[in-house]
N, C-alpha and C positions, 0 to 999 in steps of 0.2 A: 352606737345604736344608729342604724341606717335611716330610721324614720325621720330623725331630726334633719339629716342631710338632704332630704327630699324637698325641703321648703326654703325658698329664697328669702322670705321675710320671717324673722323670728322675734318672739317677745324678748324684752330686755330683762324681765323678771317673771318667774313662775312661782305662784303662791299656792301652798297646799294647806288644807284643813288636816287635822290629825285623825280624830276618831272616825272610823269607818271610811277613811280616805287613804291614809298611809298605813294604818293598822286596823285590824278587825275587832275592835272593842272600844268601850268608853273608859277613859283613864280613871274616872271616879269609881269604877267598879273593880279596880285592880289595886294591888298593894305595891308599894315602892320596891320591895325586895324581889318581886317577880321578874322574870326575864321576858320582855315583850317580844313579839314577832311582828313582821310587816307583811303586807300583801306581797305575793311573789314577784311582781315587776317593780314595786315601788323603789327599792334601793337602787336598782339598775337605772331607773329613769332619773333619779336625783343625780347620780354620778355622771350619766350621759349629758344631762343639761349643763352641769358644771364643766365637763370636758369641752363642751362647745362654747364656753364662755358666757353662758346664761346664768344669771344669779337666781337663787331660790330663797323663798321665805316661808314662814308659817303664820297662818291666821287661825287661831283656835279659840272657841268660846268655852273652854274647859273650866269648870269650877275648881279643878285641882292642878294648877300650873306646876306645882312642885313635882307631882308624879309625872306629868308630861315631859318636863325638862329632864328628870331622872331617866326616863325611857329613851329620850333622844341621845343622852350620854351613853347609856348601856348599849344602844344600837350603833354607836360610833358615828352618828350623823349630825350631832349638835353643832359642830364647827362648820358644816357645809352651808348653813343658812346665814344670809346677810342681815336678816331681821327675823325676830321671833316675837310675835304678838300673841301671847297666850294668857287670856283673862276672861272671866265670866262677863257677859254683856247681854243686854236686851236689844241691841241695835242691829242684829243680823249681820254683823261683821263690818259695818260701815266705819265704826271707830277704829277697828283693826287696820283697815285699808288707809284711813287718813294718817295713822301713825306710821305705817309702812312707807307711804308716799313721803311723809316728812323726813323720815330716817334715810331713805335711799335716793330721794329726788327723782325717782323714775315716774314719768307721767302715767296716770291711771290707764290710758289707752295703749300703753306699751307693756301692760301686764296680762298674764293668763292665770286663771284661778280654777282650782279643782276642789269640789266640796260634795258631800253626800246629802245635803239638805237643800231642797228647792227654794226655801225662803231666803237662804243666804245667796244662792245663785241669782235670784230675782233682784235683791237689793243691791248687790255688788255690780251686777250688769248695768243697772241704772246709773252707776257712777262712771261708766265708760270702760270697765274692765271686761275683757272677754272671759266668760265664765262657763264652766262645764260641770254638769251634774254627773257624778259617778254612782253607779249602782252598787257594785261590790268592790270598792276600792279602785285606786288609780291603776290602770294597766296600759298595755301598748295601744289598744283600741281607743281608750280615752285620750291618750297622748296624741294619737293621730287626729282624732276628732278636734281636740283643742287647738292643735297647730293649724289645721285646715280652717277652722272658724276664725282664728286670729288673723291668718293671711287674708281671708275674705273681708273681715272688718277693716283691716289695714288698707287693703286695696280700695274699698269703698270710701274710706276716709281720705285717701290720697286723691281719688278722682274728684271728690267734693271740694277739696282744697284747690286743685287745679282749675276747676270750674269757677270758683270764687276769685282766684287770681286773674284768670282770663277776663272775667267780667269787670272787675274793679281796677286791676292794675293797668289794663289797656286804656281805660278812660283817663286815668291820671297821666299816663305817658303821652297820649295823643293830645292832651290839653297843654303839655309842656311846649310842644312845637308852636302853639298859637300865642305864647306869651310874647308881647312886644318889648323885647329888651335889646 
């Protein structure tokens, strides 16, 4: 997938919601015996990220994690994820991300997140995760938007870090020369 190759700075981990992000339904409205389908670009995006060495994870507030996990297996994508946090929650996915961070040791500002609910996007963004709201599932346009926003956030973060180092590290270095030893 050429889109990923267009960016010099990439996330270390990309996290996906399931319902109405990777697939066009709510798990709790389906039966385990059904064969699920994904949005047209979703599977290709997952594999392209893995091919580029970018880990992927799931953060889902599904009240039916058994069905969600069965569908991931049926779609042959369950083993692609380094973390799967699928549980019902009232926390707008902040608990999910704390667990993903603990499990993977990836800093929150090195993650990119896709979800179809604005409340999740808002709360996870406040944690420092670059977050993208998807309208009708993840697609190439959402991926491009996410990678662009991640690069911009990373660039801003690096500039702020350099400003801080310039301001504070020079003071300590210049005072070293004044030590009477």
